[in-house]
N, C-alpha and C positions, 0 to 999 in steps of 0.2 A: 504494500499500499504506500502510495506517495501522497502525503497530506494528512494531517491529523485534525482537520475540522470535523464537523458532524458527519459529513458524507464518508470521509475516510475511516472514521471510527465505526460507523455503521457497517461498512464493508468488512472491516476486520472482525466485528462482532458476528457477522454472517458466517465467516469461515472459522471462527475460534472453536476449537474442539473437533473440527472435521478430521476424521481418521486419516493419518498419513500426510496431513497438510501442515507445513511450517509457515507461519504468518509473520512477516516483518513489516512494521509500520514506521516510516520515516517522516518526521515533521521538522521543518526548517526552524521553527520558533522554539522557545523554551517551555511553552505551555501547549496543552491540547485544547481543542474546542473551536478554534477558528474565531468566527464572529460571536460565539457564545462567550461572554465575559461577565462574571459576577464578582463584585468587589464590596468590601465593607465600606459603608457610607452612611453617615449620620445615624449610627446605631443600628442599622439593618444591613442585610446583604442584598444589594441592588444590582439588577441586570443593566449593563451598559451597552448591550447589543439587543438582540431579540429578547422579549420578556414573556413570550407565550407561544403556543403553537395552535394551529387550527385542529379542533378536535373531531371534525366531521370527515377528515381524511384519516385513514387507519394507521398510517406508517409510524407516526410518533407515539401514538397511544399503544400500539402493539409493542414497540420497543420498551416503553416504560413497564408494560406488563411483564415482559421477559426479564427485565432487570429488577423486578420486585418493588417498584416504586409507584405503581399505578394507584394504589389506595391512598397515597399522599397527595395526589393531584387536586388542585383547587381551581374553580372557575372565578372569573372577575366578580367582585362585589358590586360593581357598577358597570353597566354596558352601554348606556346611551351616550352618544357623542354629538359634538357640534362642529360647525364650520365657521370660521372667521372670515367674514366678507363685509367689505365696507368698514364700518366702525362697530359692528355688532357681532356677537356670537349668536348664531342661530342653530337651534337643535335639529339634527336630522330627523325627518319624519319617520315614524314606525313603518316597517314594511319595505324599506329600500333594499335592493339587492345590488351590492357593489355600486351604489349611488343611483341606480335606476329605480324610480318610484313605482309602486304597485297600486297605490290608492290615491285618488285626487284630493279627497277631504283632508287627510293628515298633511299632504304636501301644501295645500293652501294655508292651513293653520300654522304651519311652521314659518311661513313668510321667508323662506330661503330664497324663493324666486320672486321676481317682480310680477305685477299683474300680466304684463306682456309675456314674460318668460313662462309663467304658469299656463297662460292660454295656449302658448305654442306646445308645451309638453302635453297638455290635456288632449289635443287632437291626434297625438301620435298613433293610437290604435286604429285610427280611421285613414291614415295615410297609406297610399299604395306603395308598393315596393316589391322587391324580390328577397327571398330567403338567402342568407349568407352562403356563399360557396367559397371554399378555401379559407385563407386567413386574411385579416385586414387590420388596419390600425384601429384600436378601440375608439379613439377620439373621433375619427372620421365617421364611423358608424353611429356613434351617439349623437354627434352634432347633426347629422343628416336626419336622424329620426326624432330626436327630442329638442333640438335647437341648441344654439351656442350657449345660452345662459345656463341651461340644465347641465351641459357638459362642463362648463367653467366652475359652477358652484356646487355640483353634486358628485358627478363621476370622477372628474379629474382630480380633485383634492383627495378623494379616498384611494382610488386605484393608482393614481400617480404618486401619492404619498407613500404607499406601501412599496412601490418599485423605484422611488426616487427619480422619477422621470416624467416627461409630458406624455399623456396618453395618445397624443397625435402621432407619436412615434413608437408606440408599444403594441405588440402583438395581442390581438384579442384572444387568440387560442391559448397563449401562455398566461397572460395576466388576468383574464376574466373567462376562464373556461366554462362556467355555468352559463354566462351570457352568450358565448359563442355557440354552445350546444343548442340553446334556445333559439338563437337567431338562424340556425340552419333549419329549424323546423318551421319558423314563421318569420316574416319580415318585422313584426312588431316586437320591439324590445320590452315594452310594458307588458304585453301578454306573455312573453317569454319569462320575464321576472316573476310574474304571478305564478307560472307553472313551477318555477324553482322554489318559490315560497310554499306552494301547496305540497310539492314533493318532499320538502324538508320535514313537514309535520310539526306538531307542537311538542311531541314527547321525545325528541331525539337528543336531548341534553344540551349542554352549553356549546357555544360556538368556539370558545378558546379555553385552553387549560394551561396551567403552569405548575412548576414544582416550588413549593414554599422554600425559601432560602435561596432561590435563584436557579436558573437553568444550568448554572455551573455544576449543580448537584447531579444533573443527568450525565454530564461529562465525567464527573468523578465515579458514578456508578458504572459507566462504560469502561473507564480505565481499570477499575477493580475487576470487572468481568474479564477483560483481556489479560490482565496479569495472572488471574487465577487459571485461565486457559492456556497459559504458556506462550502468549503472543509476545514477540519481542518489540517493544516500543522504544524508538530512538528519537528523543527530542534534541533540538539543536543540530539536526542532521539534514541540511539541504541536499537535495539530489540535483547534481549538476549535469548529468547526461543519462540517457537511456539508449543502450546499444544492443542490437540483435547479435547473438553470439555465434550464429551459424548452425546450431544444432537444434534450433527451436526454442532455446532459452534466451534470457536477456541478462545483460550486465547493468545493474542499477548502480550508478556511480555516486555514492554518498560521501560525505565529508570524512568519515572514518574508514572508508574503503568500500569496494564494490560488493554488492549482493547478487548472487546468481538466482534468477527467478524463472520459473516456468510460465508465469503469468504476472501481470502488473495492473493494478488499478490506479489510475491517475486521478486523484481527487484534489485538484489544484484549481485556483482561479485561471480563467482562460489565457491570459498572457503567459503565465508560468507554464501551463500545459502546452501551449504552442511552442515554447522554446525547447521543450523536451521532444515533441513529436514531429515538428516541421522537417527536420533533416531526413526523416524516413517516410513521412506521409504529408507531402507539401500541400495538398489540397485541404486536408484537415487542419493543418497549421494555419493556412491562410484564413479559413473560416473562423477559427478561434481568435486570430489576431484582429479580425474585422469587427468583433463584438465590442461595442462602446461600453464604457463603464462610468458610473457616477460615484462621486465621493460624498460622504455624509459626516457631519459632526454632531455628536450627541452631547448635550450639557445636562448634567444632573444638578439640581439646586434644592437645598433644604432651607425652608423658611419657618420662622415662628408663625403659628396660626394667626396671630394678630396682624401680621403683615399682608394677609390675603383676605380682603374684605368680602369677596364674592364667595358664595356657597359653591363648592366644587362637588356637585351632585351628579357627576357622570364620570366617564372614563377619560375625557379630555376633548381636544378639538384639533381639526386639521385646518390648514390655511389655503384659501383659494389663491391660485397663482395670479401674477400680473398686477399685484398691488404694491410692489416695491419692498415687501417685507422679507427679511432674512429668514425668519422662522417658517418651517413647513408643517410643523405639528408640535403639540404639547400634550403629553400624557400626564394626567393627575394621578401619579403612581400611588399615593397614599389613600386615595379614594377608590381607585380601580381595584387594588388588592388589599384584602383585609389584613393580611400578615404584614403589610408595610405600614399600617395605621398606627401611629404613636400619639398619645395625647400631647397637644400643644405644638405639633409639628406637621408641616405640609411638605411633601416630596413631589417635585416636578421633574419630568424628563422632557427636554426640549430638543427638537431636531432642526438642523439647517443643512442646506445643500441638496441639489438635485441636478440632473443632467442639464447642461446649459446655464447653470448658475453656480459658479465656482467662487462666489464671494467669501463664503465661510472658510474655504481652504486657503484663501489668500490672506486672511486675518489671523493674527496670533490669538492665543487663548484669551488673554485679557480683553482684547477688542471684540471677540465673538461674544463673550459673556456680557460685556457692557451693552452691546447692541441688543442682545436677546432680553436683558433686563429691562431696557426701555420698552420693548414690544410687550413684555409681560405686564408692565405697568399700564399700557394702553388696553390690552385685552382683558386683564383680570383686576386691574387696580392695585397690583402688588406694589408695596412701598418698602423702603429700607433695604439694607444689604442682606443677602442670604447668609445663613449661619455656616453653610458648607457648600462647596462647588467642586464638581469633578467634570473634566472635559475628556471625552473619548473620540478620537479621530478614526474614521474608517475610510481611508483613501482607496478609491477604485473598487469599492466593495459591492456595488450593485450593477450587475449586468443589465444592459438595455436591450430588451428582446424585441428587435425590429420585426415587422410582419414577415412571415416565412421562416422564422427562426427554427421551428421544429423540423421542417423539411431540410433545412441546411445542416442541422446537427445530425439528422438521420443519414444524410450523404456522407458527412465526415466520419460517422461511426462505421459506415459500410467500407470506406477506404481503409480505416484502421483494421478492420477484420481481414481485409485482403493483404495489406502490407505488413501489419504487425499483429498477427493472430495471437490472441491471449492478452492484448493490451486493451483495456476498457476505460471509459470515462465515467466520472461521477462528480456530482456537486451542482452548485447553482448555475453553472454555465449551460446545463442541459435544458431545464424546463421549469425554473422558478426558484425564488429566493427563500421560500418558506421551509421550516424545518422538516415537515412531512415529505415534501418534494425531494429535499436533499438526502434524507434518510432512505427514502425509497430508491433513489438513484444509486446510492452506495451499495445497498443490498443486492439490487439487480445487477450492477456491475461485478460484484463479487461472484455471483452465481455464473455469469457469463465467463468470467475469468477461470473459475473452477472447471467448467465444462471444457474449456479450451486446453487446460493443463492436464486434466484427467478425463480423456474421451470415454464415453460409455462403452462397455465391453460388448 
């Protein structure tokens, strides 16, 4: 395994204990977990990367069950969210699916849209059109069906915020698969979103789950499992080259010497994966190099409760683009998660940076914090200095999935299978930034690698 993020760890877990299989995992950094990063902050253990996973996809939940931590999982204490548009926070209406409204009444009462924007969205089910064929940019489809304002104030802040990029350039198939599936059945996004809501049902449990004490505990549980199964985990071990040995095996050139492997799972960010693979699979290398990435800065702030006059009775808010603000989202961590709630203290996680907006990356930590504090004052009325601040930088951490991404990646994997049999890809570069997608990609890549290394009798 090359890469010790959640995808590489999941791949190693998939093969750990497999009879006759030796597993070596090489991670360039000094810690495991990749973008999962939990640190002590203001008296709690706070996630400075992802803080939850989607519960209605099975991969992360299954992994937690296998690691014996499923019973510890908790759902958010608050789930309603708002959008900051103009000078007001407006609560998202109930029943939206990735920002697409399913009911006109709640949408009107939310006042997220202007009367003209509401009228435009209201006629969407009546508009002619064709069902989606192939892939398309989510923003293009939403604007055509629901109008520019619904796109700008509802869909783009949510889906664009999750993926740190404008939905005008993001694949609908990757970033909004439920809407893409619905749009293939019917041209109406509203009717499709209603079908998604009806299909979800009322008793399917929470939308998100996390591990109290932070997702770093998931990484720790995985590390213990790998250690107990005899997996050799090498941190501080960058892999500089991957070379076919001529007998069907590979030399994996790490800092402490080469590893001879019958199969290799490459669970790295796209630029690093391209450097390893391009000398042997130039088409796949070019595909990986062409994936654009966005950088995000996350700032955690702890305030005394008296400094935040507004009731934080939700999970937080996202910010509509095009308003000149540095902030893209603010999670009310101590309201969202009961295990982070401490008397007299408010915890906020504030994000800045997206594709096409590199201002946060260009500012030093003090300047980023100062700017975000001003915006928190405008949005929430926050006064006075925070009691504690932590800045986490995530350069190039968010792949931008342009339309047609899945087809391009399938072609790249086909070339790898021909030119480098037994070398497989895993991670966010494939089909999404969420933990379930990365975990699923790691386990699937491990199974393909095993099949290549140990063909069926």
